[in-house]
C-alpha positions in Angstrom: 42.8 57.3 112.9 43.2 54.2 115.2 45.0 54.1 118.5 47.7 52.0 116.9 48.5 54.8 114.4 49.1 57.5 117.2 52.4 56.2 118.5 53.7 55.9 114.9 52.8 59.5 114.2 54.4 60.7 117.4 57.5 58.6 116.7 57.8 60.2 113.2 57.5 63.6 114.7 60.3 62.8 117.2 62.5 61.5 114.4 61.8 64.7 112.4 62.8 66.8 115.4 66.0 64.8 115.9 66.9 65.2 112.2 66.2 68.9 112.4 68.3 69.2 115.5 71.2 67.3 113.9 71.0 69.6 110.9 71.1 72.7 113.0 74.0 71.3 115.1 75.9 70.6 111.8 75.2 74.1 110.6 76.4 75.6 113.9 79.5 73.5 113.9 80.2 74.5 110.3 79.7 78.2 111.2 82.0 77.9 114.2 84.6 76.2 112.0 84.3 78.9 109.4 84.6 81.6 112.1 87.6 79.8 113.5 89.7 79.8 110.3 88.7 83.4 109.6 90.0 84.5 113.0 93.3 82.5 112.5 93.7 84.2 109.1 93.0 87.5 110.7 95.7 86.8 113.2 98.2 86.1 110.4 97.2 89.4 108.8 97.8 91.2 112.1 101.3 89.7 112.4 102.0 90.8 108.8 100.6 94.2 109.7 103.0 94.6 112.6 106.0 93.6 110.5 105.0 95.9 107.7 104.4 98.7 110.2 107.9 98.4 111.6 109.4 98.6 108.1 107.1 101.5 107.2 108.2 103.5 110.3 111.8 103.3 109.2 111.2 103.8 105.5 109.0 106.9 106.0 111.6 108.5 108.3 114.4 107.8 105.9 112.5 108.9 102.8 111.3 112.1 104.4 114.4 113.0 106.4 117.6 111.5 105.0 116.8 111.2 101.3 115.0 114.5 100.9 117.5 117.4 100.5 115.3 120.1 102.1 114.3 117.9 105.1 117.9 116.7 105.3 119.2 120.3 105.6 116.3 121.1 108.1 117.3 118.1 110.3 121.1 118.7 110.2 121.0 122.5 110.3 120.7 122.7 114.1 123.8 120.6 114.7 126.3 123.5 115.1 124.1 125.1 117.7 125.0 122.4 120.1 128.3 123.2 121.9 129.4 119.5 121.9 128.8 119.2 118.2 130.6 122.5 117.5 133.6 121.3 119.6 133.7 118.0 117.7 133.4 119.8 114.3 136.1 122.3 115.4 138.5 119.6 116.4 138.0 117.7 113.2 138.3 120.9 111.2 141.6 121.7 113.0 143.0 118.2 112.2 142.2 118.6 108.5 143.6 122.1 108.4 146.9 121.1 110.1 147.2 118.2 107.7 146.4 120.2 104.5 148.8 123.0 105.6 151.7 120.8 106.7 151.8 122.8 109.9 154.1 120.4 111.8 156.7 120.4 109.0 156.6 124.2 108.7 157.0 124.6 112.5 159.9 122.1 112.5 161.6 124.0 109.7 161.3 127.3 111.6 162.8 125.9 114.8 166.5 125.7 115.5 167.9 122.2 114.9 168.5 121.5 118.6 164.8 122.0 119.6 163.1 120.7 116.5 161.7 117.9 118.6 159.1 120.3 120.1 157.5 120.7 116.7 154.9 118.0 117.6 153.7 119.4 120.9 153.7 122.9 119.4 151.6 121.6 116.5 149.2 120.0 118.9 148.9 123.3 120.8 148.2 125.2 117.6 145.6 122.6 116.7 143.9 123.1 120.1 143.8 126.9 119.5 142.5 126.3 115.9 139.9 123.9 117.2 138.7 126.4 119.9 138.5 129.3 117.4 136.7 127.1 114.8 134.3 125.8 117.5 133.4 129.4 118.5 132.8 130.4 114.8 130.8 127.2 114.1 128.6 127.9 117.1 127.9 131.4 116.0 125.0 132.7 113.8 127.4 133.8 111.1 128.2 130.1 110.4 124.6 129.2 109.8 124.4 130.1 106.1 127.8 128.4 105.4 126.7 125.2 107.2 123.3 125.0 105.4 124.9 125.7 102.0 127.5 123.0 102.6 124.9 120.5 103.7 122.7 121.2 100.6 125.6 120.8 98.2 126.9 117.7 100.0 123.5 116.0 100.1 122.9 116.7 96.4 126.4 115.3 95.6 125.8 112.2 97.7 122.4 111.4 96.2 123.8 112.0 92.7 126.7 109.6 93.4 124.5 107.0 95.0 122.1 107.1 92.0 125.0 106.7 89.6 125.2 110.3 88.5 128.4 112.3 87.8 130.8 113.0 90.7 130.7 116.4 92.2 133.9 118.2 93.2 133.2 117.2 96.8 133.9 113.6 95.8 137.6 113.0 96.3 139.8 110.8 94.1 139.3 107.8 96.4 135.5 108.1 96.1 134.8 109.7 99.5 132.1 112.3 100.0 132.6 115.2 102.5 131.2 118.4 103.7 133.1 121.4 102.2 134.1 123.8 105.0 136.5 125.8 102.9 134.6 129.1 103.6 135.4 128.6 107.3 139.1 128.7 106.6 139.2 132.4 105.9 137.3 133.2 109.1 139.5 131.0 111.2 142.7 132.4 109.5 141.6 136.0 110.3 140.9 135.1 113.9 144.3 133.4 114.3 146.1 136.3 112.8 144.5 138.5 115.5 146.2 136.1 118.0 149.5 136.4 116.2 149.3 132.9 114.7 150.1 132.8 110.9 150.4 129.2 109.9 147.5 128.7 107.5 147.0 129.1 103.8 143.4 130.4 103.3 143.4 129.1 99.8 143.4 125.4 100.9 140.2 123.4 100.6 139.0 121.6 103.7 136.5 118.8 103.2 135.4 116.7 106.2 134.6 113.2 104.9 131.2 111.8 105.9 130.8 108.9 103.4 133.7 106.5 103.0 134.1 104.9 99.6 134.0 101.4 100.9 130.6 102.1 102.5 128.9 103.6 99.4 127.9 100.2 98.0 125.9 99.4 101.2 124.4 103.0 101.3 123.4 102.7 97.6 121.7 99.3 98.3 119.8 100.7 101.2 118.8 103.8 99.2 117.5 101.6 96.4 115.4 99.6 98.9 114.0 102.7 100.5 113.1 104.3 97.2 111.5 101.0 96.0 109.2 100.5 99.1 108.6 104.0 100.3 105.1 103.9 98.8 104.6 100.2 98.8 105.3 99.7 102.6 102.5 102.1 103.9 100.1 100.6 101.3 100.9 97.1 102.3 100.5 98.0 106.0 97.0 99.4 105.3 96.1 96.3 103.2 97.2 93.9 105.9 95.2 95.9 108.5 92.1 96.0 106.3 92.5 92.3 105.5 92.5 91.4 109.2 89.4 93.5 109.8 87.5 92.1 106.8 88.3 88.5 107.6 87.7 88.7 111.3 84.3 87.7 112.7 85.2 89.5 115.9 86.2 93.0 114.9 86.8 94.2 118.4 89.2 91.4 119.2 91.2 92.2 116.0 91.3 95.9 117.1 92.9 94.7 120.4 95.4 92.5 118.5 96.3 95.4 116.0 96.8 97.9 118.9 98.9 95.4 120.8 100.9 94.6 117.7 101.5 98.3 117.1 102.7 98.8 120.7 105.0 95.8 120.6 106.6 96.8 117.3 107.1 100.4 118.7 108.8 99.0 121.8 111.0 96.8 119.7 112.0 99.7 117.5 112.9 101.8 120.6 115.0 99.0 121.9 116.7 98.7 118.5 117.4 102.4 118.4 119.0 102.2 121.9 121.1 99.2 120.8 122.3 101.0 117.6 123.1 104.1 119.6 125.2 102.2 122.1 126.9 100.2 119.3 127.8 103.1 117.1 128.8 105.6 119.8 130.6 102.9 121.9 133.3 102.7 119.3 134.3 106.4 119.6 137.1 106.7 122.1 137.9 110.4 121.7 135.9 112.2 124.4 135.3 115.3 122.3 134.1 113.3 119.3 132.0 111.0 121.6 130.2 113.9 123.2 129.6 115.6 119.8 128.4 112.3 118.2 126.0 111.7 121.1 124.5 115.2 120.7 124.3 114.8 116.9 122.6 111.4 117.3 120.0 112.9 119.5 119.3 115.7 117.1 119.2 113.5 114.0 117.1 110.7 115.4 114.8 112.7 117.6 112.1 112.7 114.9 112.3 108.9 114.4 112.1 108.4 118.2 109.1 110.8 118.5 107.4 109.1 115.6 107.9 105.7 117.3 106.7 106.9 120.6 103.6 108.2 118.9 103.0 104.8 117.4 103.4 103.3 120.9 100.8 105.7 122.4 98.4 105.1 119.5 98.7 101.3 119.8 98.0 101.4 123.5 95.0 103.7 123.1 93.5 101.4 120.4 94.2 98.2 122.3 92.7 99.7 125.6 89.7 101.2 123.8 88.9 97.9 122.1 89.4 95.9 125.3 87.2 98.2 127.5 84.3 97.6 125.0 84.6 93.8 125.5 82.6 91.4 127.6 85.3 90.5 130.1 84.3 91.2 133.8 87.0 93.8 134.2 86.0 95.6 131.0 82.4 95.6 132.1 83.3 96.9 135.5 85.4 99.7 134.0 82.6 100.7 131.7 80.2 100.7 134.6 82.5 103.0 136.6 82.9 105.4 133.7 79.1 105.4 133.0 78.3 105.9 136.6 80.6 108.9 136.9 79.2 110.4 133.7 75.5 109.8 134.8 76.2 111.4 138.1 76.9 114.7 136.4 73.9 114.6 134.0 71.2 115.7 136.3 70.9 119.5 136.1 73.8 119.8 133.7 72.5 121.6 130.6 75.8 121.2 128.8 75.1 117.4 128.4 71.8 118.2 126.8 73.3 120.7 124.4 76.1 118.3 123.4 73.6 115.5 122.9 71.4 117.7 120.7 74.4 118.9 118.5 76.7 115.9 118.8 77.4 115.2 115.1 77.9 118.9 114.4 80.4 119.3 117.2 82.2 116.1 116.2 82.5 117.2 112.5 83.8 120.6 113.8 86.6 118.7 115.6 87.5 116.8 112.5 87.4 120.0 110.5 89.7 121.7 113.1 92.2 118.9 112.8 92.2 119.2 109.0 92.8 123.0 109.3 95.7 122.4 111.7 97.3 120.1 109.2 96.8 122.5 106.3 98.2 125.4 108.2 101.2 123.5 109.6 104.5 125.0 108.3 105.9 121.4 107.9 103.7 118.4 107.4 105.2 115.2 109.0 104.0 111.7 109.7 104.3 112.4 113.4 102.2 115.6 113.2 99.5 113.7 111.3 99.6 110.9 113.9 99.3 113.3 116.8 96.5 115.3 115.3 94.7 112.1 114.3 94.9 110.7 117.8 93.7 113.9 119.3 90.7 114.1 116.9 89.7 110.5 117.5 90.1 111.0 121.3 87.9 114.1 121.1 85.2 112.5 119.0 85.0 109.5 121.4 85.1 111.7 124.5 82.1 113.6 123.1 80.3 110.4 122.3 80.8 109.2 125.9 79.8 112.6 127.4 76.7 113.0 125.2 75.6 109.5 126.1 74.8 110.7 129.6 72.0 112.9 128.3 70.2 110.1 126.5 
């Protein structure tokens, strides 16, 4: 090889290196571009997950509480135990009883012509006594079986009507549905007779309307939607979450997004519940009805509120756990503090060595314990599954962290 050939060979090598460098840069750019669109797609799936989660939360509560007869009775059965609810029911019962028995007309006919004008205040006084007597009976243990039986029959009739079935006897001629409290009439009549008040006919039926005919169309539409998506909504929620995880090139970041989305949706649902409560209860002017309605609202929607709070806690735990595993300076500093505190206890602590040696066995025991708790639970609910799941995951992760100090 001559000296003139050496620069040419070196130049060719340089050109080859430049070409290789350009090829690698192009591949890197293509990879970054691919990762970019996948993360954007994952973000879209997380948004869809959040929206679907909100719908699922409402649908699961409605399907398992409102549309299921057994759970409906279980949810509404405690209502009469609240004094405010008992007073409201007693007052409403007294109004229906006075109306059905034409008490004002009967009192007016019994009064001399000159003082017939006091029939109205006397009727109101009798109504107050009837309301108080009815409230005491409603608030007693003896009323429990009557109330639960009335709830079961009413719910069955309502579902049958909404689904287009034959009308039950509790459906009045104008299409309303009510709770049949006729068995209460006899007890109230006997109590009033002991007080010297004999204005009631114990053979009269007393039905308190809870579904107005003009609202049944909307209720039927909502029921059809709940029935249609009660299984689809949870499945779609899971599909959107899995889609986000599969598409994402940074799984940890998607976990932060999903946890944050869950927490945001839960907060929005809690705000929505508060707004609905104020809107519905704000239109009730009668103080007795207002107090009773507020107590009833709390009892009925407690499960939904607790379920939503559970989602909020779960979302925050997931978001924080994923964030603390990240590369940010604060996350790194937090991990260092936790690790330092753990390592400080390791020296001379035989429990760490024991847990490290039997880590998987102990973790599986925690999972098995959670499964046993769910199997032995008298009533299995979404909230219970959520709480047990969070506790199991927290226990498994805590053991992982604790055992790491022995390694």
